N, C-alpha and C positions, 0 to 999 in steps of 0.2 A: 267167826268165819261166816260169811254169807254165801249160801249156795242157792242158786235159782235166778229168778228174774230180777227186774229192777226193784229198788227199795221204795216202799210207799212213803208218803210224806210223814205219816205217823211214826213209822220206824226210823226215819231220818231224824226226827225230833227226839225220839227216845235215845238213839245212839249218841246224838250231840249232848244230851243231858248226862249220859253215862261217861262220855269222854271228859266233860268238865269235872265231874266228880272224881274220876280216876286221876286226872292231872292234879286236882286240888289235894288229893291224898298222897301224891308223890309217885303214882304209878305210871305205866306206859300203856296207852290205849291204841290198839292196832285192829283194823278191819281188813281181813283177807278175803278176797273174792275167789271162789272156787267153783268147779263144775259139779263135783260129786259130794253129796251129803254124807256118803259112807266114809269119806276120808277126813271128816271133821276132827276126830280125836287125834289122828296121826299128824295133821297139819298143826293143831294146837300144841302137841308135844314138840314138834320140830321147831316151831316159832319160840316156844318157851325155852328150849335148849339153846337157841341162837342168842337170846338175850340173858341167859343164865338166870331165869326166873326161879324163885324159891317158892312162890305161891301162884296158883291160878284161881280166879274167882269166876265161876260159871253159873248160869241159870239152870234151873231144873228142867227136865224134859216135859214137853206138853203131850207126849205120846201117851195113849192109853196102855193098859197092861198088856193086852194081846198084841197091839201094834209094836210095842217095845220088845216083846218076846219074839215077834216075827222078824223085825228089822235089826234088833240089837240095841243096846243102850250106849249112847255116846259117853255118858257119864261113867259107866262101868269100864268101857274101853280106855277112857282117859285115865282113870284111877289106876288101872292095871299097867298102863304104859308110863305112869309118872310116879313110880315108887319112891323116888328121891325128892319129891316136892309135895307140898300141901295142896290139896284140891278142895276149895271151899265151894259148896253148892248152896245157892240162894234161891229162895222161893220166887216164883214169877208173880208179879203184881197184876192183879185183875181188879180194876175199879168197879166192875159190875158184880163181883162176888159178895154175897151177903155173909156177914160174920155171925 
């Protein structure tokens, strides 16, 4: 789900790469545009229910500890709402991060 302004060119390229990978692996790739970031977990759950998804693959939150504590965790909300399906959380790729 994308909440906010227009997509940057970088984000469009990343989404296209994710779409190709998803299709190649036999999945269904959907981008839902919404107004409220607070509704992300609910929208994901509803969309997953509509297509009878058994798994969701989502990226980890970029929020810091205090910000996540204040705003709430999308990942935790989604896991709570998706007790009958697997929720796989993948690390966010940062090419500038030194290992």
